[in-house]
C-alpha positions as CSV (number, residue, x, y, z in Angstrom):
1,V,210.5,16.8,29.5
2,S,213.0,19.5,28.8
3,E,211.0,21.7,26.4
4,R,209.2,24.8,27.5
5,G,206.5,27.0,25.9
6,W,204.4,25.6,23.0
7,R,206.9,22.7,22.6
8,W,206.3,21.4,26.1
9,G,206.2,17.6,25.9
10,L,206.5,17.6,22.1
11,S,209.4,15.2,21.8
12,N,207.7,12.5,23.8
13,L,204.5,12.8,21.9
14,M,206.3,12.8,18.5
15,G,208.3,9.8,19.6
16,A,205.1,7.9,20.4
17,G,203.5,9.0,17.1
18,F,206.4,7.9,14.9
19,A,206.7,4.7,16.9
20,A,203.1,3.8,16.1
21,W,203.9,4.1,12.4
22,F,207.4,2.9,12.0
23,K,208.2,0.6,14.9
24,T,205.3,-1.6,14.1
25,N,204.2,-3.4,10.9
26,T,201.8,-0.5,10.0
27,W,203.9,1.3,7.5
28,W,205.0,-1.6,5.3
29,T,201.7,-3.5,5.4
30,F,199.6,-0.5,4.7
31,G,202.0,1.0,2.2
32,G,202.7,-2.4,0.6
33,A,199.0,-3.2,0.2
34,W,198.2,0.2,-1.3
35,T,201.2,0.0,-3.6
36,I,200.3,-3.5,-4.9
37,A,196.7,-2.5,-5.5
38,T,197.6,0.7,-7.3
39,T,200.3,-0.8,-9.4
40,A,198.1,-3.8,-10.4
41,I,195.3,-1.5,-11.5
42,M,197.6,0.7,-13.4
43,A,199.5,-2.1,-15.1
44,G,196.2,-3.8,-16.0
45,A,194.9,-0.6,-17.6
46,I,198.1,0.1,-19.5
47,F,199.2,-3.4,-20.7
48,G,195.8,-5.2,-20.6
49,T,194.1,-3.0,-23.2
50,D,194.8,-1.7,-26.7
51,S,194.6,1.9,-25.5
52,S,197.6,4.0,-26.5
53,E,196.5,7.0,-24.5
54,P,199.8,8.3,-22.9
55,G,198.1,9.9,-20.0
56,L,196.0,6.8,-19.0
57,G,198.6,5.5,-16.4
58,L,199.1,9.0,-15.0
59,M,195.4,9.5,-14.6
60,I,195.1,6.2,-12.7
61,Y,198.0,7.0,-10.4
62,G,196.6,10.5,-9.8
63,L,193.2,8.9,-9.0
64,S,194.7,6.5,-6.6
65,A,197.2,8.7,-4.8
66,G,194.9,11.7,-5.1
67,L,191.1,11.1,-4.7
68,F,191.2,7.5,-3.4
69,A,194.0,8.3,-1.0
70,T,191.8,11.0,0.5
71,I,189.5,8.2,1.9
72,A,192.4,6.5,3.6
73,V,193.6,9.8,5.0
74,V,190.3,10.8,6.5
75,I,189.6,7.3,8.0
76,T,193.1,7.1,9.5
77,V,193.1,10.6,11.0
78,M,189.4,11.1,11.9
79,S,189.7,9.6,15.4
80,E,193.1,11.2,16.3
81,I,191.3,14.1,18.1
82,V,187.7,13.1,18.4
83,G,188.4,9.6,19.6
84,E,190.8,10.8,22.3
85,K,188.4,13.5,23.4
86,Q,185.6,11.0,23.7
87,S,187.7,8.4,25.5
88,G,189.2,10.9,27.9
89,T,192.7,10.1,26.6
90,A,193.3,13.7,25.6
91,A,192.4,15.0,29.0
92,W,194.7,12.5,30.6
93,I,197.6,13.4,28.4
94,L,197.1,17.1,28.9
95,S,197.2,16.5,32.7
96,K,200.9,15.7,32.1
97,P,203.6,18.2,31.2
98,V,202.3,18.7,27.7
99,S,201.1,21.8,25.9
100,R,198.0,21.8,23.8
101,S,200.0,23.1,20.7
102,A,202.4,20.2,21.1
103,F,199.5,17.8,21.3
104,I,198.2,19.0,17.9
105,V,201.6,19.2,16.2
106,A,202.3,15.6,17.4
107,K,199.1,14.5,15.7
108,L,199.9,16.2,12.4
109,I,203.6,15.5,11.8
110,P,203.9,11.7,12.4
111,N,200.6,11.0,10.6
112,A,201.7,13.3,7.7
113,V,205.0,11.4,7.3
114,G,203.5,8.0,7.7
115,L,200.7,8.6,5.2
116,L,203.0,10.3,2.7
117,V,205.3,7.3,2.8
118,C,202.5,4.8,2.4
119,L,200.1,6.6,0.0
120,V,202.5,8.7,-2.1
121,V,206.1,7.7,-2.0
122,M,205.9,3.9,-2.1
123,P,203.2,3.8,-4.8
124,G,205.1,6.6,-6.6
125,I,208.3,4.5,-7.0
126,A,206.3,1.6,-8.4
127,A,204.2,3.9,-10.6
128,Y,207.4,5.5,-12.1
129,I,208.7,2.1,-13.0
130,V,205.5,0.9,-14.6
131,L,204.9,4.2,-16.5
132,S,208.5,4.2,-17.7
133,L,208.2,0.6,-19.0
134,S,204.9,1.6,-20.8
135,G,206.7,4.3,-22.7
136,T,205.0,7.3,-21.0
137,G,207.2,10.3,-21.6
138,L,208.1,11.1,-18.0
139,T,210.9,13.3,-16.8
140,P,212.5,12.3,-13.4
141,L,212.4,15.8,-11.9
142,G,209.0,16.5,-13.4
143,F,207.6,13.3,-11.9
144,L,209.2,14.2,-8.5
145,A,207.5,17.6,-8.6
146,G,204.2,15.9,-9.5
147,V,204.6,13.6,-6.5
148,G,205.1,16.7,-4.4
149,V,201.8,18.0,-5.6
150,L,200.1,14.8,-4.7
151,G,201.6,15.1,-1.2
152,L,200.3,18.6,-0.9
153,H,196.9,17.4,-1.9
154,L,197.1,14.7,0.8
155,L,198.2,17.2,3.5
156,F,195.2,19.4,2.6
157,Y,192.7,16.7,3.7
158,L,194.8,15.6,6.6
159,T,195.0,19.0,8.2
160,M,191.4,19.7,7.4
161,T,190.4,16.5,9.2
162,V,192.5,17.3,12.2
163,M,190.9,20.8,12.3
164,L,187.4,19.4,12.1
165,G,188.3,17.0,15.0
166,T,189.0,20.1,17.2
167,L,185.7,21.7,16.1
168,F,183.3,18.7,16.5
169,D,182.8,16.0,19.1
170,K,181.3,13.4,16.7
171,R,183.0,11.4,14.0
172,G,180.2,11.9,11.5
173,A,181.0,15.5,10.6
174,V,184.7,14.9,10.7
175,I,184.5,12.2,8.1
176,A,181.6,13.5,6.0
177,I,182.9,17.0,5.3
178,P,186.3,16.2,3.8
179,L,184.9,13.4,1.7
180,A,182.0,15.6,0.5
181,I,184.6,18.3,-0.5
182,A,186.9,15.8,-2.2
183,F,184.3,14.1,-4.3
184,G,181.9,17.0,-4.8
185,Q,184.3,19.4,-6.4
186,Q,183.4,18.3,-9.9
187,L,180.1,20.1,-9.4
188,L,182.0,23.4,-9.0
189,L,184.2,23.1,-12.1
190,G,181.6,24.9,-14.2
191,L,181.6,28.0,-12.0
192,G,184.3,29.7,-14.0
193,P,188.0,29.5,-14.8
194,I,189.1,31.2,-11.5
195,V,187.2,28.7,-9.4
196,R,188.5,25.8,-11.5
197,Q,192.1,26.9,-11.1
198,I,192.0,27.0,-7.3
199,L,190.2,23.7,-6.6
200,P,192.3,21.0,-5.0
201,Y,190.7,18.6,-7.5
202,I,192.7,20.1,-10.4
203,L,195.9,19.2,-8.6
204,V,195.4,15.4,-9.2
205,M,192.7,14.9,-11.8
206,P,192.0,16.3,-15.3
207,T,188.7,18.1,-15.7
208,P,185.8,16.7,-17.8
209,D,186.6,19.4,-20.4
210,G,190.1,18.0,-20.9
211,D,192.2,20.4,-18.8
212,P,195.1,18.3,-17.5
213,S,195.9,18.0,-13.8
214,V,198.8,19.9,-12.3
215,F,200.4,16.5,-11.4
216,G,200.0,15.1,-14.9
217,T,201.4,18.2,-16.5
218,L,204.5,18.3,-14.3
219,A,205.1,14.6,-14.5
220,M,205.3,14.9,-18.3
221,G,207.9,17.7,-17.9
222,Q,205.5,20.5,-19.0
223,Q,204.5,23.8,-17.4
224,P,201.0,23.9,-15.9
225,D,198.7,26.6,-17.1
226,S,198.4,27.9,-13.5
227,F,199.9,27.3,-10.1
228,L,196.9,28.9,-8.3
229,A,195.7,25.6,-6.9
230,V,199.1,24.9,-5.5
231,F,199.3,28.2,-3.7
232,F,195.6,28.1,-2.6
233,V,196.0,24.6,-1.1
234,A,199.2,25.5,0.7
235,F,197.5,28.6,2.2
236,C,194.6,26.4,3.3
237,I,197.0,24.0,5.0
238,V,198.5,26.8,7.0
239,V,195.0,28.1,8.0
240,F,193.8,24.6,9.0
241,V,196.9,24.0,11.2
242,A,196.5,27.5,12.8
243,A,192.8,27.0,13.3
244,S,193.4,23.5,14.9
245,I,195.8,24.9,17.5
246,W,193.7,28.0,18.2
247,R,190.5,25.9,18.7
248,F,192.2,23.2,20.8
249,E,193.7,25.8,23.1
250,R,190.2,26.8,24.0
251,E,188.8,23.2,24.4
252,E,187.3,22.4,27.8
253,F,188.0,19.0,29.3
C-alpha cells in the first residue's frame, strides 16, 4: 500500500473489485444472458407483429436497460455494504491499511463499470443492430448519447443503493426503497410539468400522456424538450456518493 489519505488502500480494493467482475465468467455470462433476453424480446415485438410504430423497439430497449435493469442493479449491489457489515468482513478489511472513503469508492467504481458493460453497453450494441435493421430512424451519435442517459439512470440507483447500505443494517430497506422509487414514479407524473421533467423515469420511459423519454428523443437524433432530469439525476448521484462516504466515516464496528 503506497497511497495516503482518503486513497489509502484504494488500488488493492479496486483490483479485487474489478477482478470479481472481469477475471471471472461474471461479466460475459451476466451480460450475455441480459443481451440475449433483451434482443429476443425486442426483435419479437418488432418483427413478430404488424405494428409499424417506429418507437416500439426504442421503448422496449428503454424498458429493459432502464426500469428492468434497476432490479438487477439493486439486487447486485444491495449486499455490498450491508452484507459485509453483517458478516464482519467490513470491520476486518478496515483493520488493514484501508481508508473508509477508499472502501466506498472501491464498491462504487468496479460495480458501476461492470453493470454498465453488462446492462447497457452489450445490450446497446445488439439493440442498435436490431433497430437499424427494423428501419428505425436512429442516428449513431444520438443513440450513443441516449445510451449515456441510460447509464446515468443506472448510476442513480446504484449510488442510491450503496448509500442506503451505509444508512441501514438490514437488506429489506436497501432493496425496497430504490425499487419503490423506480416503479412508483408514475404516480407522481400528474403533479405538474416541473415534477415530471425532473423524475428519473422520464429519462428512460415515455409518459402515459405521450411525452417521449429523453433516451428515445436523443436516439432519434432530436432535441429533448428539457434536460432537467439529466441535471437532477447527475446532482443526486453526487449527493448519494458524498452521503455514502460521510455516513460510512461515522460507522461504528
